[in-house]
C-alpha positions as CSV (number, residue, x, y, z in Angstrom):
1,M,-249.8,-11.2,238.3
2,D,-247.6,-9.2,240.0
3,E,-246.6,-6.4,237.9
4,N,-243.2,-6.3,238.6
5,K,-243.0,-9.7,237.1
6,H,-244.1,-9.0,234.1
7,Y,-241.6,-9.7,231.6
8,D,-241.8,-10.9,228.1
9,D,-240.9,-9.8,224.2
10,S,-242.3,-6.0,224.6
11,D,-240.1,-5.4,227.6
12,I,-236.8,-5.5,225.1
13,Q,-235.7,-1.7,224.3
14,V,-234.1,-1.0,220.7
15,L,-232.2,2.3,220.9
16,E,-231.6,3.8,217.8
17,G,-229.2,6.3,216.7
18,L,-228.3,9.0,220.0
19,E,-230.8,7.6,222.5
20,A,-228.5,5.6,223.4
21,V,-225.9,8.2,224.7
22,R,-229.1,10.2,226.8
23,K,-229.9,7.5,228.2
24,R,-226.8,6.6,229.6
25,P,-224.6,10.1,229.0
26,G,-222.2,7.8,232.0
27,M,-221.3,5.3,229.3
28,Y,-220.0,7.6,227.6
29,I,-218.3,10.4,229.6
30,G,-217.8,9.1,232.6
31,T,-220.2,11.4,234.8
32,T,-223.0,14.4,234.2
33,S,-221.1,16.2,236.5
34,E,-219.0,19.6,235.8
35,K,-216.0,17.0,234.8
36,G,-218.6,15.9,232.4
37,L,-219.9,18.9,230.7
38,H,-216.1,19.9,230.3
39,H,-215.4,16.5,228.6
40,L,-218.0,17.6,225.5
41,V,-215.4,20.2,225.3
42,W,-212.3,18.1,225.1
43,E,-213.9,15.9,222.7
44,I,-214.2,18.9,220.2
45,V,-210.8,20.1,221.0
46,D,-209.2,16.8,220.6
47,N,-210.5,16.4,216.8
48,A,-208.8,19.5,215.9
49,I,-204.9,18.4,218.4
50,D,-205.7,15.6,215.7
51,E,-205.2,17.4,212.8
52,A,-202.2,19.2,213.8
53,L,-201.2,15.6,214.7
54,A,-201.1,14.9,211.0
55,G,-199.3,17.7,210.0
56,Y,-202.5,20.1,208.9
57,C,-203.4,22.3,211.7
58,D,-201.5,25.6,213.3
59,D,-204.3,27.3,215.3
60,I,-207.3,26.0,217.3
61,E,-209.6,28.4,218.8
62,V,-211.8,27.9,221.9
63,V,-214.5,30.5,223.1
64,V,-216.7,30.1,225.7
65,G,-220.1,32.0,224.6
66,K,-222.0,33.9,227.2
67,G,-224.8,31.5,227.6
68,N,-222.1,29.1,228.3
69,T,-222.0,27.7,224.5
70,I,-218.9,26.1,223.7
71,T,-217.1,27.3,220.2
72,V,-214.0,25.0,218.7
73,K,-212.3,26.8,215.3
74,D,-209.2,25.1,213.8
75,D,-208.0,25.9,210.4
76,G,-207.1,22.2,209.8
77,R,-207.9,20.4,206.5
78,G,-212.3,20.7,207.2
79,M,-214.4,17.8,207.5
80,P,-215.2,15.8,204.2
81,T,-218.8,16.9,203.2
82,G,-219.4,14.2,200.0
83,I,-221.5,11.3,200.9
84,N,-220.5,8.5,202.9
85,Q,-221.4,5.2,201.3
86,K,-222.6,3.1,204.2
87,T,-224.6,5.6,205.9
88,G,-225.5,6.6,202.9
89,L,-226.0,10.2,205.1
90,S,-223.1,13.4,203.8
91,T,-220.1,12.5,206.1
92,V,-220.4,15.6,208.5
93,E,-224.1,14.0,208.9
94,T,-222.0,10.5,210.0
95,I,-219.7,12.0,212.1
96,F,-222.2,13.8,214.2
97,T,-225.0,11.2,214.5
98,V,-223.0,7.4,214.2
99,L,-221.5,6.3,217.1
100,H,-217.6,5.5,216.7
101,A,-217.4,7.4,212.8
102,G,-214.8,9.1,212.2
103,G,-211.0,9.2,210.5
104,K,-209.6,7.7,213.6
105,F,-210.0,3.6,212.7
106,G,-207.7,2.7,210.6
107,G,-208.7,4.3,207.3
108,G,-205.2,6.1,207.3
109,G,-206.9,9.6,207.9
110,Y,-205.0,9.8,211.3
111,K,-201.7,7.7,212.1
112,V,-202.3,9.4,215.6
113,S,-204.9,10.1,217.9
114,G,-206.6,11.2,221.2
115,G,-209.4,11.7,222.9
116,L,-209.4,10.1,226.5
117,H,-211.9,7.0,224.6
118,G,-212.6,8.3,221.3
119,V,-216.6,8.9,221.7
120,G,-216.1,11.3,219.3
121,A,-217.9,14.3,217.6
122,S,-221.6,12.2,217.7
123,V,-221.7,11.9,221.8
124,V,-221.2,15.8,221.9
125,N,-223.9,16.7,219.8
126,A,-226.2,14.2,222.0
127,L,-225.6,15.6,225.0
128,S,-226.6,19.1,223.2
129,T,-229.3,21.5,222.8
130,W,-228.6,22.3,219.7
131,L,-224.9,22.7,217.8
132,E,-223.7,23.4,214.6
133,V,-220.7,22.8,212.3
134,T,-219.2,25.2,209.6
135,I,-216.7,23.8,207.6
136,Y,-214.5,25.6,204.8
137,R,-213.1,23.1,202.2
138,E,-212.2,23.7,198.9
139,G,-213.3,27.3,198.5
140,K,-216.6,26.8,199.5
141,I,-217.9,27.0,203.2
142,F,-220.8,24.2,204.2
143,Y,-223.2,24.6,207.2
144,Q,-225.4,22.1,209.1
145,K,-227.3,22.1,212.2
146,F,-228.6,19.5,214.5
147,E,-231.0,20.2,217.6
148,N,-232.5,18.1,220.4
149,G,-229.9,15.9,221.0
150,G,-228.6,15.5,217.6
151,H,-231.4,15.2,215.4
152,P,-230.6,17.2,211.9
153,V,-232.4,20.4,211.5
154,E,-231.8,19.9,208.0
155,P,-229.2,18.4,205.6
156,L,-225.5,19.5,205.2
157,K,-225.6,22.4,202.4
158,E,-223.3,24.9,200.7
159,I,-223.8,28.0,202.0
160,G,-221.1,30.7,200.6
161,T,-217.9,30.4,199.0
162,C,-213.9,31.4,200.7
163,E,-210.6,32.0,199.8
164,E,-209.5,28.6,197.8
165,N,-206.7,28.2,200.7
166,R,-208.8,29.0,203.5
167,T,-209.6,25.5,205.3
168,G,-211.0,24.3,209.0
169,T,-214.3,23.6,211.0
170,T,-216.2,25.8,213.0
171,V,-218.5,23.8,215.9
172,T,-220.9,25.0,218.3
173,F,-222.7,23.7,220.7
174,K,-224.8,24.6,224.1
175,A,-224.5,21.7,226.1
176,D,-227.9,19.8,227.3
177,P,-229.2,21.4,231.0
178,E,-231.7,18.1,231.3
179,I,-228.6,15.9,230.9
180,F,-226.3,17.8,232.8
181,T,-228.9,19.0,236.2
182,E,-225.6,19.7,238.3
183,T,-224.3,22.4,236.1
184,T,-224.1,23.7,232.4
185,I,-221.2,26.6,233.5
186,Y,-218.2,26.1,232.0
187,N,-214.9,26.5,234.8
188,Y,-212.3,29.5,233.0
189,D,-209.4,27.9,234.9
190,T,-210.0,23.9,233.8
191,L,-210.4,25.0,230.2
192,A,-207.1,27.2,230.9
193,K,-205.0,24.8,232.4
194,R,-205.6,21.8,229.7
195,L,-205.3,23.5,226.3
196,Q,-202.0,25.1,228.5
197,E,-201.0,21.1,228.9
198,L,-202.5,20.4,225.1
199,A,-200.1,23.3,223.9
200,F,-197.1,22.3,226.1
201,L,-197.7,18.7,224.5
202,N,-197.8,19.3,221.0
203,K,-195.2,22.3,220.2
204,G,-195.9,24.5,217.8
205,I,-199.3,24.7,217.9
206,R,-200.9,28.0,219.1
207,I,-204.0,27.6,221.4
208,V,-206.0,30.6,222.3
209,L,-208.9,30.3,225.3
210,I,-211.6,33.6,224.7
211,D,-214.0,34.3,227.6
212,E,-216.8,36.4,226.0
213,R,-218.8,36.3,229.4
214,E,-216.1,38.6,231.3
215,E,-214.5,41.6,229.5
216,D,-210.7,40.8,228.3
217,K,-210.5,37.0,229.2
218,K,-208.3,36.1,226.5
219,D,-205.1,33.3,226.8
220,E,-202.8,32.1,224.2
221,F,-200.6,29.1,224.6
222,L,-197.8,28.5,221.8
223,Y,-194.4,26.6,223.4
224,H,-192.4,26.3,220.2
225,G,-190.2,23.6,222.9
226,G,-192.5,22.0,224.1
227,I,-192.7,19.9,227.0
228,I,-189.2,21.2,227.7
229,E,-191.5,24.4,228.9
230,Y,-193.6,22.2,230.5
231,V,-190.6,21.1,232.8
232,K,-189.5,24.7,233.4
233,M,-192.8,26.0,234.2
234,L,-193.1,22.8,236.8
235,N,-189.7,24.2,237.9
236,K,-190.4,27.5,237.9
237,N,-190.4,28.8,241.8
238,K,-187.8,25.8,242.7
239,K,-183.8,25.6,242.9
240,V,-182.9,23.6,240.1
241,L,-179.5,22.0,239.6
242,H,-179.0,22.2,236.6
243,D,-179.8,25.4,233.8
244,E,-180.4,23.2,230.7
245,V,-183.3,20.6,230.1
246,I,-182.4,17.2,229.5
247,Y,-184.6,16.3,226.4
248,V,-184.5,13.0,224.4
249,E,-186.6,12.5,221.6
250,G,-186.8,9.2,219.1
251,T,-189.0,7.0,216.7
252,E,-189.0,3.3,216.8
253,D,-191.5,1.4,214.7
254,G,-193.8,4.3,214.2
255,I,-193.8,5.0,217.9
256,E,-192.8,8.2,219.2
257,I,-191.2,8.9,222.2
258,E,-189.8,12.6,224.5
259,V,-188.7,12.6,227.5
260,A,-187.8,15.8,229.0
261,M,-186.2,16.4,232.9
262,Q,-184.7,18.3,234.7
263,Y,-183.9,17.7,239.0
264,N,-184.0,20.3,241.2
265,D,-183.2,20.6,245.3
266,S,-186.2,19.5,246.8
267,Y,-186.6,15.9,247.9
268,N,-189.8,15.0,246.2
269,A,-190.4,13.2,242.3
270,N,-192.9,14.6,239.6
271,L,-192.9,12.0,236.8
272,Y,-196.0,12.8,235.2
273,S,-196.7,10.6,231.8
274,F,-198.9,11.0,228.1
275,T,-200.1,8.8,225.4
276,N,-201.5,10.9,222.7
277,N,-202.1,14.0,225.0
278,I,-204.2,11.1,227.5
279,N,-202.6,11.8,231.1
280,T,-201.7,8.4,232.0
281,Y,-202.3,8.9,235.8
282,E,-201.4,5.3,236.4
283,G,-198.4,5.2,234.5
284,G,-197.8,2.4,232.0
285,T,-194.6,1.0,230.2
286,H,-194.0,4.1,228.3
287,E,-193.2,5.0,232.0
288,D,-191.7,1.8,232.9
289,G,-189.2,1.5,230.5
290,V,-187.9,5.6,230.6
291,K,-187.8,4.1,234.8
292,R,-185.5,1.5,234.1
293,A,-183.2,2.8,232.2
294,L,-183.0,5.9,234.7
295,T,-182.1,3.5,237.6
296,R,-179.8,1.7,235.6
297,I,-177.7,4.6,233.5
298,I,-177.1,6.7,236.4
299,N,-176.0,3.1,238.1
300,N,-173.6,2.6,235.2
301,Y,-172.1,6.4,235.2
302,A,-171.5,6.2,238.9
303,K,-169.8,3.2,239.2
304,N,-167.7,3.9,235.9
305,A,-166.2,6.9,237.9
306,K,-165.6,5.1,240.9
307,I,-168.7,7.3,243.0
308,L,-170.3,3.5,244.3
309,K,-168.0,1.6,245.0
310,D,-168.2,-2.3,244.1
311,N,-169.5,-3.0,247.8
312,D,-172.1,0.0,248.1
313,D,-175.6,-0.9,247.6
314,A,-177.1,0.2,244.4
315,L,-179.2,3.1,243.5
316,T,-183.1,2.7,243.2
317,G,-185.6,3.9,241.5
318,E,-186.1,6.2,244.3
319,D,-182.9,7.5,244.8
320,V,-182.4,8.3,241.1
321,R,-185.9,10.0,240.9
322,E,-185.5,12.4,244.2
323,G,-185.8,16.0,243.6
324,L,-186.5,14.6,239.6
325,T,-188.9,17.0,237.5
326,M,-190.1,14.9,234.1
327,I,-192.6,14.9,231.1
328,I,-192.6,11.1,229.2
329,S,-194.9,12.0,226.1
330,C,-195.5,8.6,223.8
331,K,-197.2,9.1,220.1
332,H,-198.6,5.6,219.4
333,P,-200.9,4.6,216.3
334,D,-202.8,2.2,218.7
335,P,-202.6,2.5,221.9
336,Q,-203.7,0.0,224.5
337,F,-205.6,1.4,228.2
338,E,-205.3,-0.5,231.1
339,G,-205.8,0.4,234.9
340,Q,-208.7,0.9,237.0
341,T,-209.7,4.2,235.0
342,K,-208.2,3.4,231.5
343,T,-205.3,5.8,232.3
344,K,-202.4,3.4,232.4
345,L,-200.4,2.6,229.1
346,G,-200.4,-1.4,228.2
347,N,-198.4,-2.1,225.3
348,S,-196.2,-4.0,226.0
349,E,-193.7,-3.6,223.1
350,V,-193.2,0.0,224.0
351,R,-191.2,-0.6,226.6
352,K,-188.2,-1.6,225.5
353,I,-189.1,1.5,222.8
354,A,-188.7,3.5,225.7
355,D,-186.0,2.1,227.4
356,D,-184.1,2.3,223.8
357,V,-184.4,5.8,223.1
358,F,-184.3,7.8,226.6
359,S,-180.6,5.4,227.3
360,E,-179.0,6.8,224.4
361,G,-180.2,10.2,224.5
362,F,-179.5,10.6,228.2
363,E,-176.1,8.5,228.6
364,R,-175.2,11.0,225.6
365,F,-176.1,13.8,227.8
366,L,-173.9,12.4,230.9
367,M,-171.2,11.6,228.9
368,E,-171.2,15.6,227.3
369,N,-172.1,17.0,230.4
370,P,-169.7,15.8,233.4
371,E,-170.4,18.8,235.7
372,E,-174.2,18.4,235.3
373,A,-174.0,14.5,235.1
374,K,-171.7,14.3,238.7
375,L,-174.9,16.8,240.2
376,I,-177.1,14.5,239.6
377,V,-174.9,11.0,240.7
378,D,-173.9,12.9,243.8
379,K,-178.4,14.0,243.9
380,S,-178.8,10.1,244.1
381,M,-175.8,9.4,246.3
382,T,-177.4,11.3,249.0
383,A,-180.6,10.0,248.2
384,L,-179.1,6.4,248.8
385,H,-177.9,7.0,252.3
386,A,-181.0,9.0,254.1
387,R,-183.3,5.9,252.5
388,L,-180.9,3.5,254.4
389,A,-180.9,5.9,257.2
390,A,-184.5,5.8,257.0
391,K,-184.6,2.4,256.8
392,K,-182.5,2.0,260.2
393,A,-184.9,4.3,261.2
394,R,-188.1,2.3,260.1
395,E,-186.5,-0.3,262.0
396,I,-185.7,1.1,264.7
397,T,-189.5,2.0,265.2
398,R,-190.6,-1.6,263.9
399,R,-189.0,-3.1,267.3
400,K,-190.1,-0.2,269.5
401,T,-193.7,-0.5,267.9
402,V,-194.6,-3.3,271.0
403,L,-192.6,-1.4,273.7
404,D,-193.9,2.1,272.6
405,S,-197.5,0.8,272.7
406,I,-198.2,1.6,276.0
407,N,-196.5,5.3,275.6
408,T,-198.2,5.2,272.6
409,L,-202.0,4.6,274.3
410,G,-201.2,7.3,276.9
411,K,-201.8,9.8,273.6
412,L,-204.2,7.2,271.8
413,A,-207.8,7.1,273.1
414,D,-208.2,4.0,270.7
415,C,-211.5,2.8,269.7
416,T,-212.9,-0.6,270.6
417,S,-213.8,-1.0,266.9
418,K,-211.3,-3.4,264.9
419,D,-213.7,-2.9,261.8
420,A,-211.0,-0.2,260.1
421,S,-214.5,0.6,257.7
422,I,-216.5,2.2,260.7
423,S,-213.6,2.9,262.6
424,E,-212.5,7.2,262.7
425,I,-209.4,8.6,264.4
426,F,-209.7,12.4,265.2
427,I,-206.4,14.3,264.8
428,V,-206.7,17.1,267.4
429,E,-204.0,19.7,268.2
430,G,-203.0,19.5,272.2
431,D,-204.2,18.2,276.2
432,S,-207.1,20.5,276.5
433,A,-208.8,19.9,273.0
434,G,-208.0,16.0,273.4
435,G,-209.6,15.8,276.8
436,N,-212.6,17.1,275.5
437,A,-212.4,15.5,272.2
438,K,-212.1,12.4,274.5
439,L,-215.4,12.6,276.3
440,A,-217.8,13.6,274.1
441,R,-216.5,10.5,271.4
442,I,-218.2,7.3,270.7
443,P,-215.9,4.7,272.4
444,Q,-216.8,1.8,269.7
445,T,-216.1,3.8,266.8
446,Q,-214.3,7.1,267.9
447,A,-210.5,6.8,268.6
448,I,-208.6,10.2,270.1
449,L,-205.3,11.2,268.9
450,P,-203.8,14.4,270.3
451,L,-200.7,16.3,269.4
452,R,-198.1,17.9,271.9
453,G,-197.2,21.2,269.2
454,K,-196.9,21.7,265.2
455,I,-195.2,18.4,263.2
456,L,-192.3,19.1,261.7
457,N,-193.0,20.2,257.7
458,V,-191.7,17.6,255.8
459,E,-191.8,19.3,252.9
460,K,-188.4,20.1,253.9
461,A,-186.9,17.2,255.0
462,R,-186.6,13.9,254.0
463,L,-187.8,10.3,255.3
464,D,-185.5,9.6,258.0
465,R,-185.5,13.0,259.1
466,A,-189.6,12.9,259.4
467,L,-189.2,9.5,261.0
468,S,-187.1,11.4,263.8
469,N,-190.2,13.4,265.0
470,E,-191.8,11.8,268.1
471,E,-195.7,13.3,266.7
472,I,-194.9,11.6,263.2
473,R,-193.9,8.1,264.8
474,T,-196.5,8.3,266.9
475,M,-199.2,8.4,263.7
476,I,-197.6,6.0,262.4
477,T,-198.2,3.4,264.9
478,A,-201.5,4.0,265.2
479,F,-202.6,4.3,261.4
480,G,-201.1,1.2,261.8
481,T,-199.9,1.5,257.7
482,G,-195.8,1.4,258.2
483,I,-194.5,4.2,256.2
484,G,-191.5,4.8,253.0
485,D,-191.3,1.2,251.4
486,D,-193.2,-0.9,254.3
487,F,-196.2,2.0,253.8
488,D,-199.2,-0.6,252.8
489,V,-202.6,1.2,252.6
490,S,-204.2,-2.6,253.1
491,K,-203.7,-2.4,256.9
492,L,-205.3,1.3,257.8
493,R,-206.4,1.2,260.9
494,Y,-209.6,3.7,260.4
495,H,-211.0,4.6,257.5
496,K,-211.9,8.0,258.4
497,I,-208.3,9.9,259.6
498,I,-210.6,13.1,260.6
499,I,-208.2,16.4,260.9
500,M,-210.1,18.0,264.1
501,T,-208.3,22.0,265.2
502,D,-209.3,24.9,266.0
503,A,-210.5,27.6,263.9
504,D,-207.4,29.8,263.6
505,V,-203.9,31.0,262.2
506,D,-202.4,28.0,264.2
507,G,-205.2,25.5,263.3
508,S,-204.5,26.2,260.3
509,H,-201.0,26.1,259.9
510,I,-201.6,22.1,261.9
511,Q,-203.7,20.8,258.9
512,I,-201.4,22.3,256.3
513,L,-198.5,20.7,258.6
514,L,-200.8,17.4,258.2
515,L,-201.9,17.9,254.7
516,T,-198.5,18.0,253.9
517,L,-197.1,15.1,255.6
518,F,-200.0,12.9,254.3
519,Y,-199.6,13.7,250.7
520,R,-196.1,12.9,250.6
521,F,-195.7,10.2,252.3
522,F,-199.1,8.9,253.3
523,R,-200.8,9.6,250.2
524,P,-202.6,6.4,249.0
525,I,-205.0,7.5,251.9
526,I,-205.3,10.5,250.1
527,E,-205.9,9.1,246.6
528,G,-208.1,6.4,249.0
529,G,-210.8,9.2,250.3
530,Y,-210.0,8.6,253.9
531,V,-208.7,11.9,255.2
532,Y,-211.1,14.4,256.2
533,V,-211.6,18.0,257.5
534,A,-213.7,18.8,261.0
535,Q,-215.8,22.0,260.2
536,P,-216.4,23.2,264.2
537,P,-218.8,25.7,264.6
538,L,-217.5,29.5,265.2
539,F,-220.5,30.2,267.3
540,R,-223.2,29.3,269.3
541,I,-226.7,31.1,270.3
542,T,-228.6,30.8,273.1
543,Y,-232.4,31.6,272.8
544,G,-234.4,30.4,275.5
545,K,-234.0,27.1,276.3
546,T,-232.6,26.6,272.6
547,N,-228.9,26.0,271.2
548,K,-228.3,26.7,267.9
549,Y,-224.6,26.7,266.2
550,F,-222.9,28.8,263.2
551,Q,-220.2,28.3,261.3
552,T,-219.9,31.6,260.1
553,E,-221.2,35.4,261.0
554,E,-223.4,35.8,258.1
555,E,-225.2,32.6,259.7
556,L,-225.5,33.4,262.9
557,E,-227.0,37.3,261.4
558,S,-229.1,35.5,258.5
559,Y,-231.2,33.9,262.2
560,R,-230.5,37.0,264.7
561,T,-233.4,37.8,261.6
562,T,-235.7,35.6,262.7
563,L,-236.0,36.5,266.3
564,P,-238.1,38.7,267.8
565,S,-236.9,42.3,267.9
566,N,-236.8,42.4,271.8
567,A,-235.2,39.0,271.6
568,K,-231.9,39.3,273.4
569,P,-229.7,35.3,273.0
570,I,-226.2,34.8,274.9
571,V,-223.7,34.3,271.5
572,Q,-220.6,33.0,272.2
573,R,-217.3,32.7,270.3
574,F,-215.5,30.0,269.9
575,K,-211.9,30.5,270.2
576,G,-211.0,26.9,269.9
577,L,-212.2,23.3,270.2
578,G,-210.3,23.0,274.0
579,E,-212.9,26.2,275.2
580,M,-216.4,24.3,274.4
581,E,-217.9,21.7,276.2
582,A,-217.6,18.5,275.4
583,E,-221.6,18.2,274.9
584,D,-221.2,21.4,272.2
585,L,-218.2,19.7,270.2
586,R,-219.8,16.1,270.5
587,D,-223.6,17.4,269.3
588,T,-221.6,19.7,266.6
589,T,-218.1,18.5,265.3
590,M,-218.1,14.1,265.9
591,H,-221.9,13.2,266.0
592,I,-222.3,11.4,263.0
593,S,-226.0,13.0,262.7
594,N,-225.0,16.5,262.9
595,R,-221.5,16.9,262.1
596,I,-220.3,18.6,258.8
597,L,-216.5,16.8,257.2
598,R,-215.0,18.3,254.3
599,R,-213.1,15.6,252.1
600,V,-209.6,15.6,251.3
601,T,-208.6,14.6,247.4
602,V,-206.3,15.3,245.0
603,E,-207.7,16.3,241.9
604,D,-204.8,16.8,240.2
605,A,-201.6,16.1,241.3
606,M,-199.6,18.6,239.5
607,E,-201.3,21.7,241.2
608,A,-201.3,20.1,244.7
609,D,-197.6,19.8,244.3
610,K,-197.0,23.2,243.3
611,I,-199.1,24.2,246.1
612,I,-197.6,22.5,248.9
613,S,-194.1,23.5,247.4
614,D,-195.0,27.5,246.6
615,F,-196.5,27.4,250.4
616,M,-194.5,25.0,252.6
617,G,-190.9,25.0,250.5
618,D,-187.7,27.2,251.3
619,D,-188.5,29.9,248.3
620,V,-190.3,32.5,250.2
621,L,-191.4,34.5,247.0
622,P,-194.4,32.2,245.5
623,R,-196.2,33.2,248.8
624,K,-195.6,37.1,248.9
625,Q,-196.7,36.8,245.3
626,Y,-199.9,34.6,246.7
627,I,-200.7,37.4,249.1
628,E,-200.1,40.2,247.0
629,E,-202.5,38.3,243.7
630,H,-205.3,37.4,247.1
631,G,-204.8,39.3,249.5
632,H,-207.5,41.5,248.4
633,E,-210.3,38.8,248.9
634,A,-208.7,37.9,252.7
635,E,-212.1,38.5,255.6
636,D,-211.9,37.8,259.7
637,L,-208.3,38.1,258.4
638,D,-207.2,36.5,262.5
639,I,-203.7,38.0,263.6
């Protein structure tokens, strides 16, 4: 009998305790990559934050040890140390060895709790080589250690005494390299960014991050203004329309809503929402309620002030959010998450509560601050007029599409395939590089679109102006997605959009201009993983009949050391794609078996927006500061 067909009762496995977590860690923390590694920290930190939300914790300290251990200390109540009636074990051992055990499941320990999915301390324990917990409670110190994926070394024991008023929990753990095979090294910036975010979202809580791997590396986060200070940070390098950050808060049916907002002179909206400290990237009912109220209230104010006439088009959500930076924070005792990544709030009752709370506070602000109100309404009206102009420009673009297709095809060497999943478009700079790329391509699946000059910097332009740029219109036609209200990513004609520019300052500038365009007006193509940057070689070395290509001078020199001492190869440095032979370009940069492509991602929308605003906006100071801070890191400057 074929062994693969054997299937009986003996094949059914029963995984006890934490074995299931170690067997399928991705089910509990999403991934065992660097992201999953940091998820372990968030689970323990979230327990401390929950104590703070309950009103019992003011200070949290996170320490990265020299061996990439993590210690999280809090001054909360300290975990209960008695015997759990259901398990017969100490409550501490129950929390760290039984899945879904804790004070967040309706027992009254916590009114509101965070954590991405609440997998908790037991999963961290299961995925650690060892874990130690020390508890300060009722004048006593308790300690327990676990090893080898969550097995207790011995039961919880009392190891000393402390001041009667000292309370708190300290957890130290070492991630298991057998689980986290990619890396067990923590990224300080990743930790700092999330801990700062938690401090913004939970005003008055002091969070300290210490890195013992490097001397004197420490950050302290404490924001008494909470999300007001969050908005100020996000708008730090932007010209704001009104100095005061508008802040609204309220509670209804045990659900707390906080909103902080401030307009700036940019054309982009930056709205970020959270529920119980979880970043709800996909939005949800709390975001829907606030957006709905914002649009309604500004329209009403504009009509009552006779700024918006009866026969005018109404302001849309897009209009009233132009230049807006907003943080929405919802604290909910029983949040229901949905969406593709479970980061969308689904509780239907929150929509009306968020609308009610925000409406009352924002309406009051407009009535009490007529000068600021006029600035906001004027900004929205300008956006309305630009949107209508952009609509006309899109209609003209659509009408011209058929007529322009001949002209576009003169620029675009399209592929013959109509299957978007295997089709690629290379965006190259200039006719010379475009000519080489056309000769080097695979006509069935690879299209070539040469750009003539640098495209418009859309960070400084609205959609209507962007649509007046010929190169941008050509890309819209080639991509097939439309733009603005008409955008539809499902109509994308190529599932690889590849930016292929020279490896010099001009080439880098064109890359940034294109990425800014895609981020602002075609963002779903980045989020969908459709945008790539090609990596053409800088050097070709010929020895005998063999050609070798290298990205860096270090790689080139390393290869030289393998050649005979008397060898004299013809080394060529490529200054541009137009200088390469079509054969070189094909073999090194375009052929699927040899090329190197870097996929462009938006891992953190907030950080991406800040970078693009800093480097592509009108304010020179952020760029100057960056150069001053990082100038020493630059090598081989092409000036």
